[in-house]
Backbone as CSV, one residue per row, in Angstrom:
resi,resn,N_x,N_y,N_z,CA_x,CA_y,CA_z,C_x,C_y,C_z
1,MET,-14.733,88.909,126.645,-15.324,89.245,125.661,-16.957,89.589,126.229
2,SER,-17.672,90.551,125.747,-18.869,90.788,126.041,-20.125,90.335,125.205
3,GLY,-21.296,90.581,125.817,-22.387,90.202,125.109,-22.043,88.724,125.444
4,ASN,-23.518,87.767,125.047,-23.187,86.205,125.064,-23.291,85.681,123.463
5,GLN,-23.195,84.324,123.609,-22.941,83.523,122.441,-24.502,83.926,121.354
6,GLN,-25.214,84.058,121.630,-26.850,84.396,121.066,-26.149,85.361,120.573
7,ASP,-26.009,86.535,121.133,-25.447,88.384,120.544,-24.789,88.087,119.539
8,ALA,-24.023,86.677,119.452,-22.783,86.969,118.232,-22.485,87.136,116.879
9,TRP,-22.099,87.644,116.204,-22.081,88.096,114.939,-20.950,87.003,114.227
10,LEU,-21.192,86.122,113.645,-19.982,84.859,112.821,-19.173,85.469,111.673
11,ALA,-18.541,85.716,111.545,-17.937,85.884,110.279,-16.499,84.695,109.595
12,TRP,-16.701,85.027,108.159,-14.998,84.308,107.408,-14.880,85.001,106.332
13,PHE,-13.689,84.743,106.138,-13.261,86.008,105.092,-12.103,84.927,104.519
14,ASP,-11.687,85.211,103.055,-11.075,84.344,102.458,-10.475,85.601,101.101
15,GLY,-9.445,85.421,100.932,-8.711,85.858,99.628,-7.752,85.272,98.699
16,SER,-7.914,85.595,97.325,-7.403,84.708,96.227,-7.148,85.815,95.318
17,ALA,-5.290,85.027,95.257,-4.541,85.729,93.567,-4.334,84.693,93.106
18,LEU,-4.716,85.242,91.448,-4.657,84.061,90.618,-4.151,84.947,89.293
19,PRO,-2.598,84.822,89.050,-1.988,83.791,89.423,-1.108,84.057,91.052
20,ASN,-0.483,83.401,91.414,0.081,84.413,93.015,1.227,84.948,92.464
21,PRO,1.890,86.271,92.663,0.847,87.288,92.687,0.178,87.758,91.541
22,GLY,-1.212,88.355,91.776,-2.105,88.290,90.440,-3.481,88.838,90.696
23,ARG,-4.310,88.737,90.013,-5.214,89.321,90.193,-6.053,89.220,91.408
24,ILE,-6.653,90.005,92.300,-7.473,89.698,93.678,-8.780,89.551,93.771
25,GLY,-9.434,88.383,94.106,-10.251,88.085,94.759,-10.849,88.258,96.417
26,ILE,-12.117,89.263,96.892,-12.131,88.715,97.929,-13.170,88.360,98.338
27,GLY,-13.335,87.387,99.327,-15.139,87.108,99.494,-15.327,87.012,101.301
28,ALA,-16.296,87.594,101.952,-16.629,87.536,103.236,-17.914,87.082,103.455
29,LEU,-18.288,86.512,104.526,-19.132,86.214,104.780,-19.734,86.690,106.419
30,LEU,-20.412,87.610,106.748,-20.963,87.796,108.020,-22.490,87.778,108.093
31,ARG,-23.062,86.992,109.554,-24.127,86.649,109.930,-24.490,86.760,111.034
32,GLY,-25.455,87.553,111.392,-26.047,88.236,112.183,-26.601,87.631,113.498
33,PRO,-26.869,87.669,114.672,-27.949,86.658,115.523,-28.954,86.640,115.262
34,GLN,-29.703,87.665,114.358,-30.893,87.910,114.359,-31.607,87.423,112.520
35,GLY,-30.510,86.670,112.145,-30.841,85.775,110.953,-30.022,86.971,109.305
36,GLN,-29.196,88.302,109.751,-28.682,89.015,108.919,-27.674,88.600,108.161
37,VAL,-27.737,88.793,106.872,-26.627,88.236,106.048,-26.094,88.871,105.321
38,VAL,-24.682,89.474,105.235,-23.687,90.186,104.287,-22.455,89.720,103.893
39,GLU,-22.790,89.192,102.304,-21.585,88.441,101.780,-21.143,89.852,100.818
40,ILE,-19.673,89.497,100.582,-19.011,90.065,99.977,-17.927,89.516,99.072
41,SER,-18.354,89.439,97.331,-17.681,89.162,96.696,-16.960,89.935,95.356
42,ARG,-15.789,90.565,95.459,-14.996,91.484,94.386,-14.231,91.262,94.371
43,ARG,-13.220,91.731,93.179,-12.051,91.937,92.794,-11.542,93.205,93.692
44,ALA,-10.256,93.210,93.990,-10.052,93.895,94.441,-8.708,94.548,94.060
45,GLY,-8.212,94.334,92.948,-6.949,94.663,92.133,-5.716,94.030,91.779
46,GLU,-4.676,94.102,91.923,-3.392,93.451,92.210,-2.906,92.871,93.184
47,GLY,-2.370,91.491,93.498,-1.320,91.626,94.636,-0.992,90.095,94.886
48,SER,-0.658,89.952,95.986,-0.537,88.083,96.537,-1.430,87.624,97.256
49,SER,-1.171,86.815,97.531,-2.674,85.803,98.163,-2.684,86.814,99.439
50,SER,-1.230,86.807,100.407,-1.511,87.320,101.389,-1.905,89.273,101.493
51,GLU,-1.983,89.972,100.832,-2.996,91.125,100.183,-4.476,90.741,100.487
52,ALA,-4.906,90.122,99.442,-5.813,88.979,98.959,-6.649,89.280,100.573
53,GLU,-5.833,88.310,101.589,-5.968,87.864,102.357,-6.458,88.790,103.439
54,TYR,-5.722,90.147,103.743,-5.592,91.253,104.593,-7.212,92.060,104.173
55,LEU,-6.989,91.733,102.858,-8.042,92.804,101.789,-9.146,92.398,102.280
56,ALA,-9.615,90.760,102.113,-10.825,90.280,102.318,-11.383,90.609,103.636
57,LEU,-10.261,90.576,105.141,-10.794,90.924,106.340,-11.325,92.300,106.359
58,ILE,-10.149,93.046,105.533,-10.645,94.567,106.063,-12.272,94.918,105.766
59,ALA,-12.792,94.534,104.436,-13.783,94.501,104.087,-15.097,94.126,104.862
60,LEU,-14.596,93.022,105.465,-15.383,92.310,106.160,-15.426,93.385,107.584
61,LEU,-14.613,93.554,108.145,-14.348,94.493,109.277,-15.508,96.034,109.087
62,GLU,-15.124,96.458,107.940,-15.820,97.462,107.502,-17.417,97.094,106.987
63,ALA,-17.657,96.210,106.915,-19.246,95.590,106.899,-19.461,95.551,108.310
64,ALA,-19.261,94.946,109.034,-19.429,94.890,110.547,-19.503,96.211,111.206
65,LEU,-18.793,97.319,111.002,-19.024,98.097,111.705,-19.990,99.456,111.762
66,PRO,-21.236,99.040,110.657,-22.050,99.895,111.181,-23.522,98.800,111.906
67,HIS,-23.287,97.778,112.063,-23.921,96.759,113.079,-23.758,96.865,114.328
68,GLN,-22.433,97.371,114.732,-21.746,97.220,116.001,-22.057,96.441,116.901
69,PRO,-21.785,94.953,116.254,-22.025,94.120,117.126,-21.124,93.871,118.296
70,SER,-22.080,93.088,119.431,-21.326,93.058,120.891,-20.301,92.068,121.195
71,GLN,-20.449,90.926,119.614,-18.915,89.789,120.220,-19.130,89.580,118.831
72,LEU,-18.128,89.459,118.085,-17.655,89.264,116.751,-16.639,88.409,116.397
73,MET,-17.060,86.934,115.785,-16.139,85.926,116.221,-15.706,85.049,114.588
74,VAL,-14.080,85.972,114.183,-13.777,85.915,112.773,-13.058,85.029,112.492
75,HIS,-13.288,83.997,111.528,-12.648,82.834,111.143,-11.961,83.308,109.524
76,GLY,-10.891,82.538,109.622,-10.184,82.477,108.474,-9.299,81.724,108.175
77,ASP,-8.914,80.971,106.649,-7.932,80.006,106.435,-6.497,80.860,106.450
78,SER,-6.478,81.960,106.712,-4.815,82.378,106.339,-4.277,82.224,107.630
79,GLN,-2.969,81.490,108.382,-2.336,81.424,109.222,-1.489,82.614,109.324
80,VAL,-1.141,83.103,108.246,0.024,84.744,108.181,-1.149,85.220,108.803
81,VAL,-2.463,85.972,108.481,-3.153,86.859,108.517,-3.822,86.914,110.122
82,ILE,-4.146,85.319,110.688,-5.022,85.528,112.180,-3.701,85.518,113.110
83,ASP,-2.597,85.134,112.881,-1.224,84.935,113.821,-0.749,86.575,114.044
84,ASP,-0.778,87.161,112.671,-0.593,88.667,112.762,-1.014,89.584,113.816
85,LEU,-2.629,89.343,113.507,-3.707,89.991,114.342,-3.803,89.456,115.879
86,LYS,-3.615,88.258,116.182,-4.375,87.539,117.022,-3.029,87.950,118.685
87,PRO,-3.717,87.892,119.489,-3.383,88.711,120.547,-2.691,87.095,121.314
88,PRO,-1.501,87.606,121.883,-0.584,88.870,122.129,0.308,89.707,120.924
89,ARG,0.266,88.885,119.923,1.087,89.370,118.874,0.770,90.787,117.978
90,ARG,0.019,91.617,118.344,-0.904,92.807,118.041,0.290,93.978,117.784
91,GLY,1.311,93.656,118.663,2.337,94.673,118.799,3.106,94.791,117.027
92,LYS,4.162,94.398,117.197,4.899,94.314,115.772,4.380,92.991,115.071
93,SER,4.677,93.335,113.576,4.058,92.070,112.788,5.472,91.072,112.351
94,ASN,5.075,90.168,111.973,5.509,89.363,111.335,5.529,89.144,110.075
95,ALA,4.370,89.964,109.728,4.620,89.650,107.743,4.883,91.054,107.209
96,LYS,5.986,91.073,106.549,6.572,91.585,105.957,6.113,92.279,104.369
97,GLY,5.824,93.207,104.817,5.197,94.015,103.342,3.983,94.180,103.316
98,LEU,3.517,94.278,104.473,1.801,94.107,105.081,1.444,94.729,106.032
99,GLU,2.207,95.764,106.281,1.702,96.427,107.628,1.332,97.907,107.489
100,ALA,0.895,98.062,106.049,-0.279,99.273,105.850,-1.785,98.458,106.209
101,LEU,-2.131,97.302,105.564,-3.159,96.712,105.778,-3.309,96.077,107.341
102,ARG,-2.025,95.715,108.155,-2.096,95.317,109.055,-2.612,96.408,110.331
103,ALA,-2.260,97.387,109.844,-2.549,99.043,110.569,-3.754,99.149,110.519
104,ARG,-4.399,99.009,109.078,-5.750,99.152,108.935,-7.418,98.150,109.988
105,ALA,-6.690,97.070,109.459,-7.307,95.781,110.377,-7.271,96.035,111.993
106,LEU,-6.260,96.233,112.013,-5.936,96.785,113.764,-7.027,98.100,114.075
107,ASP,-6.703,99.172,113.458,-7.667,100.285,113.788,-9.291,99.722,113.173
108,LEU,-9.707,99.048,112.465,-11.235,98.361,112.683,-11.801,97.850,113.448
109,ILE,-10.632,97.108,114.319,-10.611,95.861,115.172,-11.376,97.163,116.463
110,ALA,-10.365,97.809,116.632,-10.110,98.614,117.462,-11.258,99.391,117.640
111,GLN,-11.998,99.953,116.557,-13.521,100.859,115.977,-14.088,99.497,116.452
112,LEU,-14.387,98.573,116.846,-15.268,97.660,116.720,-15.451,96.968,118.179
113,GLY,-14.291,97.636,119.376,-14.422,97.068,120.462,-13.137,96.082,121.390
114,GLY,-12.083,96.141,120.037,-11.014,95.438,120.166,-11.395,94.128,120.254
115,ALA,-10.218,93.587,121.553,-10.208,92.354,121.806,-11.022,91.747,122.371
116,GLU,-12.131,92.626,123.050,-12.964,92.198,123.948,-14.407,91.803,123.367
117,VAL,-14.322,92.376,121.884,-15.276,91.802,120.898,-15.091,91.325,120.380
118,VAL,-13.788,91.459,119.017,-13.780,90.727,118.162,-12.469,89.741,118.022
119,THR,-12.672,88.287,118.011,-12.165,87.302,118.403,-11.898,86.756,116.835
120,MET,-10.470,86.362,116.452,-9.724,86.036,115.308,-9.262,84.482,115.546
121,ARG,-9.849,83.375,114.743,-9.646,81.998,114.596,-9.271,81.515,113.242
122,TRP,-8.044,80.544,113.175,-8.068,79.924,112.081,-8.750,78.748,112.351
123,VAL,-9.312,78.204,110.895,-10.018,77.536,110.593,-9.168,76.754,109.325
124,PRO,-9.066,75.628,109.081,-8.652,75.083,107.828,-9.613,75.366,106.664
125,ARG,-9.164,75.452,105.345,-9.214,75.377,104.170,-11.270,74.830,104.316
126,HIS,-11.049,74.114,104.424,-12.402,72.948,104.147,-13.570,73.455,104.811
127,ARG,-12.952,74.359,106.479,-14.495,75.083,107.144,-14.765,76.197,106.851
128,ASN,-13.808,76.816,105.696,-14.191,78.232,104.961,-14.928,77.992,103.669
129,PRO,-15.617,77.410,103.106,-16.354,76.898,102.032,-16.741,78.226,101.537
130,ASP,-17.572,79.066,102.410,-18.569,80.225,101.624,-17.434,80.991,101.548
131,ALA,-16.878,81.803,102.237,-15.971,82.579,101.901,-14.871,82.285,100.334
132,ASP,-14.241,81.174,100.757,-13.293,80.383,99.880,-14.097,80.590,98.432
133,ARG,-15.792,80.250,98.060,-16.632,80.384,97.351,-16.774,81.921,96.365
134,LEU,-16.721,83.042,97.673,-16.746,84.194,97.357,-15.900,84.756,96.577
135,SER,-14.476,84.469,96.910,-12.873,84.999,96.717,-13.055,84.620,95.404
136,GLN,-13.424,82.961,95.129,-12.858,82.670,94.022,-14.318,82.993,92.715
137,ALA,-14.982,83.258,92.934,-16.215,84.080,92.396,-15.479,85.371,91.964
138,ALA,-15.171,85.753,92.711,-14.699,87.649,92.464,-13.341,87.573,91.430
139,VAL,-12.571,86.528,91.346,-11.712,86.379,90.746,-11.496,85.811,89.213
140,ARG,-12.470,84.872,89.409,-12.370,83.976,88.173,-13.143,84.594,87.190
141,PRO,-14.286,85.215,86.980,-14.966,85.892,85.964,-13.640,87.044,84.948
142,ALA,-13.363,87.552,85.654,-11.813,88.261,85.526,-11.255,87.575,84.346
143,ALA,-10.667,86.454,84.811,-9.447,85.548,84.308,-10.789,85.056,82.931
144,ALA,-11.404,84.656,82.927,-11.828,84.590,81.727,-12.510,85.481,80.402
145,ALA,-12.751,87.018,81.453,-13.285,88.124,80.284,-11.698,88.947,80.024
146,GLU,-10.517,88.355,80.231,-9.363,88.702,80.242,-8.743,88.020,78.366
147,GLN,-9.336,86.437,78.547,-8.898,85.918,77.257,-9.299,86.408,75.654
148,PRO,-8.161,86.553,74.812,-8.387,87.143,73.879,-9.313,85.864,72.785
149,SER,-10.030,86.839,71.874,-10.941,86.529,71.489,-10.699,85.753,70.478
150,PRO,-10.874,84.386,69.978,-10.339,83.906,68.482,-10.841,84.727,67.301
151,SER,-11.941,85.254,67.413,-12.451,86.517,66.484,-12.162,87.657,66.014
152,ALA,-11.102,88.055,66.900,-10.429,89.541,67.091,-9.497,89.530,66.538
153,PRO,-9.145,90.168,64.816,-8.064,89.724,64.425,-7.128,91.137,65.441
154,GLY,-5.642,90.381,65.460,-4.704,91.219,66.013,-4.659,91.535,67.531
155,ALA,-5.794,90.787,68.203,-6.112,91.358,69.425,-4.971,90.507,70.294
């Protein structure tokens, strides 16, 4: 790993699908060594929770690119995504149906400097509260907005 701990960018990602499969919300938090903060919270279409997790990671990696961190420590509570991308498993995917998302994530990791720069760590959900909050915020307003209005005749 290049760079030192003081130069490290810290990152967390989470994806939500409501229901699963259903509406996808993604959340991510990126913190730079000089106090930079990037928060991502947005809808990302329809799909499964695993797709949501991958889309959240991709959005996070895309947000990190312009900063060109010398070290990026990524934390996520998706065992599927972390295991799928963590060396030495960067060969064949074990997550069926997610190959295109996996390929995009690996491409972004390579653009950032590969395993020398980007490390992936699984964390339990309770250690990922900010990304979870951001992904939930992205998916929940849409759920409320889609409820039929009681005053709308024939809705």
